[in-house]
N, C-alpha and C positions, 0 to 999 in steps of 0.2 A: 543279623546276618544269617542267611540260609546255610544249613549244614551241608557238607560234602555228600554227594550221593554215590552209593556203591551198588545199588540194585535197581532193577526195573520195578516200577510200581511203588517206590518209596513215598511215604507221606511227606508233604512240605511242612517242615518244622523249623521255626526260628524263635528268637527271643520274644517277639511280639505275641506270637501264639501262646507261649508259655505264660507271659504276663496276663493275657486275657483268661486263660484257663484257671490260673491261680486266683485271680481277682473274683471270678465268677463262682468258684467252688470252695475256695479256702480264703475268705476275705481277711482272716487274721494275719495272713502272710502277704497280703496284696502290696504292701509298701516295700517289700524286700527287693534288693537289686537282683537282676537276672543276667546271667552270663553263661554262654555255652562252654562246656568242658571239652577240652581238646583230648580226644580219645581215639584209639584204634578199634574200639568196639564196633561190631557190625550189625547188631540186631536192635539196639536202643540208642536214642540220643539222650545225653545227660546235660542238665543245666543247673548251675549253682543258684540257690535262692538264699541270698544273704551269706552269712558265714557258717551256718549250721545245718542247712538243708540242701537237698538236691532233688530235682524233678527228673524222672526217668520215663521217657516216652518211646513206645515201640515205633520203629521205622516201617515195619512191614506187618501185614495181617498175620503171618505165622508167628511173629513175635508177640502180637497182641494177645494171641491165645494163651500165652504163657504168663501174662501179668497176674491174673488171679491165682494161678498155681503158685507163683513165687510168693505172693503176699501171704497165702495160707501157710505154706511150709516154712517160710522164714520165722514166723511166730513160734512154730513148734520146735524148730531146730535151734534157735538162738540160745536158749538156756542150757542146751545139751552139748554145746561145742566149746572147745578150749580157746578159741579166739573170737574176736568181734565179727559179726556179720551185719549186713544192712538192717536197720530198724525201720519198719513201715510206720509212718506217721500220718499218711493220708492216702486214701484210695480214690484216685481220680476217675472220672467217668467221661464218656464222649461229650463233646461240646465245642463251641466256637469254630465249627468246621472240621474238628478233629474227630475221627470215627471210632477210636478205640479207648479202652481203659488205660490208665497210667498210674504212676505212683509218686508220692513224695516220701523220701527217705532221709534219715539223718546222715549228714556228711561224715565220712570217715577219713581222717587225715592219713597221709603216708605216701610213699613212693613205690613204684614197681621195682622188683628186685634186680640186682646185678646177678650175672650168671655165676659168679664165683663165691657166693655167700653160703658157707657151710651151716651157719646157724639157721638161716632161713630154710635150707634143705631139711635140716633136722626138725624144725618146727612144722613145716608143711607135711612132712612124712607123718608126724604125730597127729596132725589134723586129719589126714586121710585115714589113719588107723582108728581114730576116735569116731569119725563119721561112719566108717564101715561097721563099727561095733554097735551102732544104735539099733533099737528094736524096729523091725520092718513091718510090724502089724499095721495094716491099713495103708501102707506106703504105696505110691504109684510106681508101676513098672514104666520105664521110659525107652524110647527107640534107641537112644545112644547106648543103652545097656545091653543091647542084643548081641548075639555072637559075632565075632570079628568077620566071619565069612559073609555076613550080610552087606559088608562094605566092598565086596570084591569087584562088582561091576563098575561103580563110580571110581574106585581106585585105579583100575586098569584103564578106564577112559582118561583119567588125569595123566597117567603115565604116557599114554599115546599123545596127548596134547603137548606134553613136555619133550617129545622126541623119541619115546620108547627106550630109554636108557636101560640096558640089560641089568645094571646094578640095582635099579629100582625094582625091576621085576623079581630078581633073585631075593632081595630083602623082603619083599612083600610075600612071596611064596614061602619063605622060611617062617615068617610069622604065622601064616595060615596053617602050617604044619604043626604048630604047638597044640598041646592038648586043650580042648575046650573046657570052660568052667563047668564043673559038675556039682558044685555046691548050691546052697540057697542063694538067692539074690541078696545083695548088700546095698546099703545106702551109698549113693554116688553124687558128687557135685556135678560131674559130667562136663565141665568146661574149665578145667584148671590150666589156664594160660597165664603168661606173665602179667597181662593187663588186668587179671582178676585177683591178683595177689598184692597185698600192701605190706610194706616194711616201714617200721617206725621205731626208733630207739634201739636198733641193732638186732631185731628179730622180727618174725612174722607178727603183724598187728591186726590184720583183717583179711578175710576172703570175701570177694564180691560176686555178684551175678549168679543167683540161684534159680534162674529161669528154667533150667533144664534138670533140676534136682529130682532124684527118684532112685529106683533100684535096678540092679542088673549085675553084669560081670565086673568084678573089682578091677580088672585091667584098665577100665575106662579112666580111673583116677591115678594111673601110673604115668600118664603122659608128661607130667612136669619133669620127669627124669631127663627127657630129651628136649622139651621146648622151653625149659626154664633154667636148667642147671648144666654146668660143665661136668667133665668126666669124674673128677674127684668128688664133687658134691652129689653127683648121681648116686654114688655108692652110699653116701650118708643118708640120702633120701630113702633109698631102698631099705636100708637097715631099720630106719625109724618107722617106716610104713609096714615092715614085715611082709615082704612080697616074695612069694615062692617063684621057682624058675619058670613054670608054665605061664603064670600070670605076668611075669616080667616080659616074656617073649610076646605075648599078646599085646601088652602095653606098648612095646616097641613098635609092633605092627600098626597099632591104632594111631600112635604119634606120627608114624610115616604116612599113613593114609590121610589123616587130617591135613598134614602139611602139603602133600602132593595135590590134594583137591584145592586147597587154599591158594597155592601159588599161581596157577593160571587164571583163577577167578579174580584175585585181588592184585595182580601184578601192577596194574595201572591205577587202580582206585584207592589202594590202601598200602602204601609203601612200607609202613611199620610192620604190618601183618605179613606182607610178602617177604620181608627180610627175615622175620622170625621163622617163616616156613622154610626158607633156604637153609638157615642155621640148623633147624630141626632135622631136615633131611641129611645134612652132613653129619650130625651127631649120630643118627641112626645108622648110617652107612659105616661109621667108624667102628662099629661092632662092640663098643663098650657099654 
């Protein structure tokens, strides 16, 4: 079955393509059952390979450019982080009509978090703090880690697409007024959304999708406060992550910007992501 399309220029990816790629490049796994993972992810398609593996294939050329980056840095980060992250077991190459590199990873069990889970908020805050504290020597700077103001034009365009609500404008301009990050860049996951967080056994069990990992403004990894947690858990996350006032306000603005841009783009093609964008906007406007 062909996956749902969300973008112009997406590759055609289905179970049969994955079977052919695996058979040609990783014959030891050729007999494993292949089934598409139902996911709200936007950059990569995921397919289970038996019970223990998952194939991760980029949907778009921009995602393909991040595959090797993710493979490299996952290996470096994994032993230095307090929770499980994907383990790279196979580095796939173009073939069978598919143009880009891809990965085979170990399957990590778990569910995405509920919004009212204080333990997960505490654990994820601890993960953010641990990642932020790693040595940045040789680490790549990433576009998502740039100053908040670099998002001004696309954010205002999204506000206009959504009807120009003055409350959106006011919240965005308040975030822009927060002091910019003046310290050294820090390690960032850069895409901490509910779909990239797994819970198993009552707490955080894994963090997924390191395609955008790199260094920049620590506010980037504060966005779970609004896109993943309710108000009470928001405070728990902030305490565990040790976030100062200025970084908190920039994080609020970044969460708002991402949600405002996602909503008109994915409103028809990705209802799960669109619903989370609406919830995130409401959480930011609540002021907590």
